[in-house]
C-alpha positions in Angstrom: 0.1 0.2 -0.1 1.3 3.5 -0.8 2.2 5.5 2.0 1.2 9.1 2.2 4.8 11.1 3.3 4.2 15.0 5.1 6.1 16.8 3.3 8.2 18.0 6.7 8.3 14.3 7.8 10.0 14.5 4.3 12.2 17.3 4.6 13.4 15.7 8.4 14.8 12.6 6.9 16.3 14.2 3.9 18.7 16.2 6.7 18.8 13.6 8.8 20.9 11.8 5.7 18.5 8.8 5.2 18.3 6.3 2.4 14.7 8.1 1.1 14.8 8.0 -3.0 13.0 10.6 -4.3 11.7 10.4 -7.4 10.0 13.2 -9.0 7.2 12.3 -11.7 6.6 15.9 -13.0 7.9 16.6 -16.4 11.5 17.1 -17.6 10.7 21.6 -17.9 8.9 21.4 -14.2 12.0 19.8 -12.9 14.4 21.4 -14.0 12.4 25.1 -13.3 12.8 23.6 -9.3 12.6 19.9 -8.0 13.5 18.9 -3.8 17.3 18.7 -3.2 18.6 14.8 -4.8 15.4 13.9 -6.9 15.7 11.6 -9.7 12.7 12.8 -12.8 11.6 10.1 -14.1 8.0 11.4 -15.9 4.7 10.1 -14.8 3.9 9.1 -18.9 7.2 7.6 -19.1 7.2 5.4 -16.1 6.3 2.1 -17.0 8.6 1.8 -20.1 11.3 3.0 -17.7 10.6 0.9 -14.3 13.9 -1.7 -15.1 16.2 1.2 -16.0 15.9 2.8 -12.2 18.0 0.4 -9.1 15.1 1.1 -6.6 15.8 2.0 -3.5 14.6 0.5 -0.1 12.4 3.9 0.6 11.2 5.5 -2.4 9.1 8.4 -2.5 7.3 9.9 -5.7 6.3 13.3 -6.1 4.4 15.4 -8.2 2.3 18.9 -8.3 -0.4 17.9 -6.3 -0.1 14.2 -4.6 -2.2 12.1 -7.0 -0.6 11.2 -9.5 2.5 9.8 -7.4 -0.3 8.0 -5.7 -0.8 6.2 -9.0 3.0 5.9 -10.0 3.3 4.9 -6.4 1.2 1.6 -7.1 2.7 1.2 -10.2 6.2 0.8 -8.6 4.3 -1.6 -5.9 3.2 -4.0 -8.5 6.7 -4.0 -10.1 8.4 -7.2 -9.6 11.6 -6.3 -9.9 10.5 -4.3 -6.3 11.8 -5.8 -2.7 8.8 -6.5 -0.8 9.8 -5.0 2.3 10.6 -1.8 0.3 8.4 1.3 1.4 6.8 3.0 -1.5 5.3 6.7 -0.1 3.4 9.7 -2.0 4.6 13.2 -1.2 0.9 14.4 0.9 0.0 17.5 -1.6 2.6 16.7 -3.7 5.1 20.2 -4.5 1.8 22.6 -4.2 2.7 21.5 -0.4 6.3 21.2 -0.4 7.7 24.7 1.4 11.1 24.0 1.8 14.5 24.6 -0.9 14.4 23.7 -4.1 16.6 22.9 -6.3 16.8 23.7 -10.2 18.8 22.5 -13.2 20.0 26.2 -14.1 
């Protein structure tokens, strides 16, 4: 089951150096304009085709603009046979609309 992780909890994990893999499912242009530090861009529309090329971690947080399609992305990831049964798959609650912390850009 895809959990929902609050922005403040994700920020805490990142600050603490937790081994959390953040996957931004927005289009590349939006990702480049600003994303959670360390996030990898795998656009939602490409996820199914690219799922095998990513080395998925034990804790993955999917992120989108509003926290809706990231839940769907998390469900798709959970169904992938290459994911460890003990892996934690989450969606950022409220997505980037709720993220009030620093972003990094590709500028």
